[in-house]
C-alpha positions as CSV (number, residue, x, y, z in Angstrom):
1,M,-91.5,68.9,14.9
2,D,-92.2,64.8,14.0
3,M,-95.5,63.7,12.2
4,N,-96.3,61.9,15.9
5,T,-96.3,65.3,17.4
6,L,-98.1,66.9,14.3
7,L,-101.0,64.1,13.0
8,P,-103.4,64.7,16.3
9,I,-102.9,68.4,15.9
10,I,-103.7,68.5,12.1
11,V,-107.0,66.1,13.3
12,Q,-108.3,68.2,16.3
13,V,-107.9,71.5,14.1
14,I,-109.8,69.6,11.0
15,M,-112.3,68.2,13.6
16,G,-112.7,71.4,15.1
17,I,-113.8,73.3,11.9
18,I,-116.1,70.5,11.1
19,G,-118.0,71.2,14.7
20,G,-117.6,75.1,13.8
21,Q,-118.6,74.8,10.2
22,A,-122.0,72.6,11.5
23,V,-122.9,74.9,14.6
24,G,-122.9,78.0,12.1
25,A,-125.2,76.1,9.9
26,A,-127.7,74.9,12.9
27,L,-127.6,78.1,14.3
28,K,-128.8,81.0,11.4
29,T,-129.5,83.8,14.0
30,A,-125.5,84.0,15.1
31,A,-124.6,85.8,11.9
32,V,-120.9,84.5,12.5
33,G,-118.8,84.7,9.1
34,Q,-117.3,81.7,7.9
35,L,-113.7,82.8,9.0
36,T,-114.6,83.4,12.4
37,K,-116.6,79.5,11.9
38,I,-112.6,78.2,11.0
39,L,-110.9,80.1,13.8
40,G,-113.2,79.9,16.3
41,G,-113.3,76.1,15.1
42,A,-110.0,75.7,15.2
43,L,-109.2,76.9,18.0
44,G,-112.1,75.1,19.6
45,G,-111.0,72.0,18.8
46,V,-107.7,72.0,20.2
47,G,-109.1,73.4,23.2
48,G,-111.3,70.7,23.6
49,A,-109.2,67.7,23.0
50,A,-106.3,69.2,25.6
51,I,-109.5,69.3,28.0
52,L,-111.1,66.5,27.4
53,G,-107.7,64.3,27.1
54,S,-107.3,65.8,30.8
55,L,-110.6,64.4,31.6
56,L,-109.9,60.8,30.5
57,G,-107.0,60.8,32.3
58,G,-103.6,58.6,31.7
59,G,-104.0,55.5,33.7
60,T,-101.4,52.5,33.3
61,I,-100.4,51.7,29.9
62,D,-98.7,48.7,28.9
63,P,-95.5,49.9,27.0
64,A,-96.2,47.3,24.1
65,A,-99.6,48.3,23.4
66,A,-98.5,52.2,24.0
67,A,-95.8,51.6,21.1
68,A,-98.5,50.0,19.1
69,A,-101.1,52.1,19.2
70,T,-98.6,55.8,18.6
71,S,-97.2,54.5,15.3
72,G,-98.9,56.3,12.5
73,L,-102.6,57.4,11.8
74,G,-103.9,55.5,14.4
75,S,-102.6,57.3,17.3
76,A,-103.9,60.5,15.7
77,L,-107.4,58.9,15.3
78,N,-108.6,58.2,18.7
79,V,-112.0,59.5,20.6
80,Q,-110.3,62.7,22.2
81,N,-109.3,63.9,19.1
82,I,-111.9,62.9,17.2
83,L,-114.8,63.6,19.9
84,G,-112.5,66.5,21.3
85,G,-111.9,68.5,18.1
86,A,-115.7,68.2,16.7
87,G,-117.2,69.4,20.6
88,G,-114.7,71.9,21.2
89,G,-115.3,73.7,18.0
90,A,-118.6,73.8,18.1
91,I,-118.7,75.2,21.7
92,L,-116.1,78.0,20.9
93,T,-118.2,79.1,17.9
94,A,-121.4,78.8,19.5
95,I,-120.0,81.0,22.4
96,I,-118.6,83.4,20.0
97,G,-121.6,83.3,18.0
98,A,-123.5,83.8,20.7
99,V,-121.9,87.2,22.1
100,M,-121.3,88.8,18.3
101,N,-124.8,88.2,18.4
102,A,-125.3,89.9,22.2
103,T,-123.2,92.4,20.9
104,K,-125.0,93.5,17.5
105,K,-128.6,93.7,19.5
106,S,-126.9,95.9,22.4
107,A,-125.3,98.7,19.9
């Protein structure tokens, strides 16, 4: 696996963890552990970026512009990876917190 494939996933995981931590700090009622926030954020980050990427669509891309954009860190730091990662991590962590909170109350 080369860095052009791995770097976007790393950005998605990091942004997902940041989103999960933000939701965990904002929602004090959902008592979610640190490991849950990290794992939920990381998985949600990758999933959210994939969903956002499919919603934005591909469209037609100039091959020369695509080659220039896909070299190095610039290809990993795009809207899909940053917003999709943070949003997906936040959403999945909030869902996990709500489910854990609901099961705790019913038990």
